[in-house]
DOGUBA-572093 format. One line per 3 residues: number of its first residue (from 0); for each residue y, x negated, z negated of C-alpha. Coordinates in pm, whole numbers, m for minus. Layout:
NUM) Y X Z | ...
% end
This chain:
0) 13914 18578 2149 | 13963 18368 2465 | 13629 18378 2649
3) 13757 18134 2911 | 13811 17862 2652 | 13471 17930 2496
6) 13313 17905 2839 | 13480 17568 2901 | 13341 17422 2579
9) 13002 17577 2654 | 12997 17403 2994 | 13070 17066 2834
12) 12795 17105 2575 | 12556 17226 2845 | 12625 16903 3033
15) 12539 16703 2720 | 12214 16895 2681 | 12137 16834 3049
18) 12177 16460 2990 | 11925 16491 2708 | 11667 16647 2939
21) 11735 16430 3245 | 11800 16091 3084 | 11709 16091 2716
24) 11819 16250 2390 | 11919 15908 2260 | 12164 15869 2549
27) 12290 16224 2499 | 12355 16171 2128 | 12529 15839 2188
30) 12745 16012 2447 | 12818 16293 2200 | 12933 16043 1936
33) 13173 15876 2177 | 13299 16218 2289 | 13375 16306 1927
36) 13568 15981 1879 | 13754 16034 2209 | 13851 16384 2094
39) 14003 16237 1776 | 14198 15984 1987 | 14321 16263 2215
42) 14440 16458 1910 | 14643 16154 1799 | 14819 16128 2135
45) 14866 16504 2147 | 15046 16495 1812 | 15296 16246 1952
48) 15335 16385 2305 | 15238 16749 2276 | 15431 16818 1956
51) 15739 16604 1999 | 15743 16474 2358 | 15716 16107 2250
54) 15599 15906 2549 | 15424 15624 2366 | 15172 15409 2551
57) 15092 15185 2257 | 14770 15375 2190 | 14553 15068 2237
60) 14728 14874 1962 | 14678 15141 1694 | 14312 15187 1786
63) 14265 14809 1755 | 14427 14816 1411 | 14167 15068 1305
66) 13899 14822 1414 | 14067 14545 1216 | 14066 14770 909
69) 13686 14788 913 | 13669 14407 899 | 13924 14347 624
72) 13793 14637 417 | 13415 14633 447 | 13298 14283 545
75) 13192 14063 253 | 13448 13799 155 | 13389 13440 266
78) 13436 13271 m69 | 13448 12918 72 | 13730 13020 305
81) 13922 13183 19 | 13882 12869 m186 | 14000 12650 102
84) 14309 12844 211 | 14325 13192 69 | 14595 13110 m185
87) 14804 12940 85 | 14792 13244 313 | 14896 13475 27
90) 15180 13240 m73 | 15299 13221 288 | 15314 13599 318
93) 15500 13624 m13 | 15758 13379 123 | 15784 13582 445
96) 15846 13904 252 | 16105 13740 25 | 16280 13591 330
99) 16303 13924 508 | 16413 14104 192 | 16678 13841 130
102) 16813 13872 485 | 16828 14251 448 | 17018 14227 120
105) 17266 13986 274 | 17318 14228 563 | 17381 14517 324
108) 17595 14347 57 | 17814 14101 246 | 18109 14209 452
111) 18066 14192 828 | 18181 13866 973 | 18092 13509 1051
114) 17994 13426 692 | 17734 13704 681 | 17586 13601 1015
117) 17561 13235 919 | 17408 13319 580 | 17144 13541 740
120) 17057 13276 997 | 17026 13012 725 | 16795 13231 515
123) 16574 13319 812 | 16551 12960 941 | 16473 12808 601
126) 16225 13085 522 | 16053 13044 859 | 15999 12670 823
129) 15887 12709 463 | 15644 12982 568 | 15494 12773 847
132) 15466 12465 628 | 15233 12659 394 | 15066 12898 638
135) 14951 12652 906 | 14755 12414 679 | 14594 12711 503
138) 14481 12862 834 | 14339 12531 954 | 14142 12498 632
141) 14004 12854 661 | 13904 12824 1025 | 13720 12496 959
144) 13476 12664 718 | 13149 12718 907 | 13343 12804 1224
147) 13033 12903 1422 | 12952 13205 1206 | 13245 13247 965
150) 13577 13066 993 | 13774 13360 849 | 13854 13514 513
153) 13618 13807 550 | 13690 14140 385 | 13682 14315 51
156) 13323 14434 66 | 13417 14802 15 | 13223 15100 162
159) 13273 15142 536 | 13388 15504 505 | 13681 15381 298
162) 13785 15164 594 | 13845 15477 803 | 14119 15577 559
165) 14252 15219 555 | 14257 15220 935 | 14479 15526 934
168) 14708 15380 670 | 14733 15043 847 | 14818 15207 1180
171) 15070 15434 1005 | 15239 15135 838 | 15270 14945 1165
174) 15392 15264 1335 | 15667 15295 1074 | 15792 14945 1155
177) 15769 15004 1531 | 15933 15346 1501 | 16226 15208 1303
180) 16291 14963 1586 | 16213 15159 1901 | 16244 15534 1843
183) 16614 15526 1920 | 16531 15424 2276 | 16517 15655 2576
186) 16170 15782 2668 | 16105 15533 2948 | 16225 15240 2737
189) 16012 15367 2448 | 15705 15358 2672 | 15778 15000 2776
192) 15844 14894 2416 | 15526 15050 2276 | 15316 14904 2557
195) 15455 14559 2485 | 15396 14596 2111 | 15037 14706 2172
198) 14979 14392 2379 | 15129 14183 2098 | 14888 14341 1848
201) 14590 14261 2072 | 14720 13906 2126 | 14743 13852 1749
204) 14392 13987 1691 | 14250 13765 1963 | 14417 13446 1841
207) 14432 13470 1459 | 14077 13354 1387 | 14140 13342 1012
210) 14186 13720 1012 | 13925 13860 1255 | 13755 13552 1407
213) 13951 13615 1728 | 13743 13623 2045 | 13440 13496 1851
216) 13396 13859 1738 | 13282 13991 1400 | 12919 14100 1391
219) 12725 14290 1128 | 12997 14530 1018 | 12838 14763 757
222) 12732 15108 870 | 12782 15444 695 | 12426 15545 789
225) 12088 15372 735 | 11960 15110 975 | 11672 15203 1202
228) 11452 14928 1058 | 11505 15061 705 | 11404 15411 813
231) 11094 15286 992 | 10978 15118 671 | 11005 15442 469
234) 10674 15634 434 | 10852 15971 415 | 11031 15906 741
237) 10711 15800 920 | 10541 16119 799 | 10834 16328 915
240) 10831 16161 1259 | 10458 16215 1302 | 10495 16579 1194
243) 10748 16628 1475 | 10531 16443 1721 | 10780 16160 1771
246) 10738 15786 1778 | 10878 15632 1459 | 11110 15396 1649
249) 11245 15676 1867 | 11281 15908 1569 | 11480 15648 1373
252) 11721 15604 1662 | 11772 15979 1693 | 11817 16016 1316
255) 12088 15748 1303 | 12276 15897 1597 | 12258 16245 1447
258) 12391 16110 1118 | 12684 15951 1300 | 12745 16276 1487
261) 12758 16468 1160 | 13013 16229 1008 | 13230 16224 1321
264) 13217 16603 1346 | 13344 16636 988 | 13635 16401 1062
267) 13719 16582 1388 | 13707 16926 1223 | 13929 16816 934
270) 14189 16655 1163 | 14178 16953 1401 | 14224 17198 1114
273) 14519 17001 973 | 14672 16968 1319 | 14648 17341 1379
276) 14804 17415 1041 | 15088 17172 1110 | 15148 17308 1462
279) 15174 17668 1342 | 15394 17585 1042 | 15776 17584 1039
282) 15754 17205 1077 | 15551 17246 1397 | 15796 17499 1541
285) 16079 17261 1460 | 15902 16975 1636 | 15851 17183 1948
288) 16216 17286 1940 | 16315 16918 1926 | 16075 16844 2212
291) 16217 17119 2432 | 16586 17053 2363 | 16696 16764 2143
294) 17066 16840 2179 | 17025 17198 2059 | 16810 17087 1768
297) 17070 16828 1664 | 17339 17096 1686 | 17133 17299 1438
300) 17142 17006 1194 | 16798 16855 1256 | 16757 16479 1219
303) 16579 16416 1549 | 16514 16044 1501 | 16365 16101 1156
306) 16136 16377 1282 | 16029 16160 1574 | 15939 15888 1325
309) 15729 16132 1124 | 15526 16252 1419 | 15492 15900 1557
312) 15343 15784 1226 | 15106 16082 1204 | 14974 16038 1557
315) 14928 15666 1506 | 14738 15724 1182 | 14492 15951 1366
318) 14446 15682 1631 | 14381 15424 1359 | 14112 15645 1206
321) 13949 15686 1548 | 13958 15309 1604 | 13784 15249 1269
324) 13520 15512 1355 | 13449 15349 1690 | 13411 15001 1540
327) 13180 15142 1272 | 12964 15297 1544 | 12949 14970 1739
330) 12885 14759 1431 | 13107 14478 1561 | 13470 14405 1640
333) 13527 14262 1989 | 13902 14216 2051 | 13839 14127 2416
336) 13720 14482 2492 | 14053 14645 2410 | 14222 14716 2741
339) 14490 14968 2849 | 14262 15141 3101 | 14013 15252 2839
342) 14233 15289 2534 | 14560 15416 2680 | 14532 15556 3032
345) 14202 15736 2977 | 14321 15899 2654 | 14637 16020 2827
348) 14419 16169 3100 | 14223 16352 2829 | 14540 16506 2688
351) 14691 16598 3026 | 14369 16748 3163 | 14285 16931 2840
354) 14635 17068 2788 | 14916 16880 2612 | 15060 17066 2315
357) 14728 17243 2251 | 14493 17082 2000 | 14187 17260 2137
360) 14284 17144 2484 | 14302 16784 2362 | 13953 16814 2212
363) 13817 16964 2534 | 13981 16689 2738 | 13832 16424 2510
366) 13481 16558 2563 | 13507 16630 2934 | 13683 16311 3047
369) 13463 16077 2843 | 13151 16253 2968 | 13262 16207 3328
372) 13375 15848 3264 | 13023 15758 3150 | 12809 15974 3375
375) 12993 15955 3707 | 12865 15605 3781 | 12492 15686 3751
378) 12549 16015 3934 | 12731 15821 4207 | 12442 15577 4241
381) 12188 15858 4275 | 12409 16040 4526 | 12471 15731 4738
384) 12103 15638 4726 | 12019 15985 4862 | 12286 15975 5131
387) 12181 15628 5247 | 11805 15682 5219 | 11772 15688 5597
390) 11929 15341 5627 | 11732 15017 5623 | 11724 14834 5290
393) 11890 14527 5445 | 12173 14735 5595 | 12512 14588 5513
396) 12671 14932 5495 | 12408 15060 5251 | 12448 14757 5026
399) 12826 14793 5034 | 12808 15162 4940 | 12563 15101 4658
402) 12775 14817 4518 | 13078 15050 4528 | 12916 15309 4300
405) 13077 15148 3996 | 13419 15245 4128 | 13328 15613 4143
408) 13454 15666 3789 | 13805 15544 3881 | 13809 15762 4192
411) 13686 16060 3992 | 13952 16022 3723 | 14223 16014 3988
414) 14085 16318 4172 | 14047 16521 3851 | 14400 16435 3741
417) 14545 16534 4078 | 14350 16860 4090 | 14451 16960 3738
420) 14818 16875 3796 | 14810 17076 4121 | 14622 17388 4014
423) 14663 17389 3635 | 14967 17174 3554 | 14960 17275 3185
426) 14596 17170 3148 | 14266 17352 3120 | 14371 17510 2789
429) 14752 17545 2815 | 14986 17552 2521 | 15074 17904 2416
% end
């Protein structure tokens, strides 16, 4: 038993408890929920980087796809939009699939040469114009349906928990396509390619209103737990709250957050257990061998590119699940909030600080870094207010320092990363 690792986790949970006493238990539970989601995200990146050494910075795109999955799976369908252009969108996608399949068959069956190239170009050009001729009018018809509050196709109306699975599958499917294209690239080119693809995904989500309402956002995404108002109207819940000496409104908020925490904990434990099993299996040892020396692994007959594709898909699926969990917690999809600082850089910091290649380290990094990311700003404000208490309220220096408190989180992340890389380069919980 490693008492040092236990102590590190104990410190993190003690900090969460301290937030409950100093700020409020509602804030502490909300922070816990986001820590749990961040830990799942860190596990996804750790699978790609820690297991196989894949330097992918397309994290943001796969998390966003998880958010999209909650909309297309669990939102109720907009029947007027389906009637106006649903059939056209489906027909356009069928044409796109047939066009791509036809081009692939031409590439495989015809002999290399000018005839094959011209035939492929003809198929793609004709298919593209046919696709746009059907797709564009259908999209215009959909987006014109009650554009202020709808203007999109909606979803399938399925339970929100099912969308977490769909989020993983959707991210895995997109990862397969990306991996087939980019996994043959060198590590630095792979990073550039995945970053660009992530930006493309966000661009599509922001601009395709018929799919996710774009920057208009999707509100009212169903929740896997009861609403506070519903709980407050239940006699049994009011009795329970009064028995505990709590206000009914406060108790309902705590109950909902605890329910979310229970669900997220189950998901984290399952993914962590599966990750540990995979890491300690022959497959995991093979992946680490490929990570440490690709040439030697190839000499032993291992298909490096295929194994890279496997681990890339698995890590992306975990990120998709985490993205769906986060959107379920928020209750809305806001494409404008997806940015590389939060959904790529910060997750990489979690993995590096926690210990890449170690699943427990990734979980610890997810908890610790997200806690600091949230709490450093209020701590900075209190600290600066104390240090400048002797200054006059109209002092320009005092106002400047207080306005700079928001940047404490960026400074803190940089300092923590530098300290860990200097004194514990393998992370707080290093890989064995």
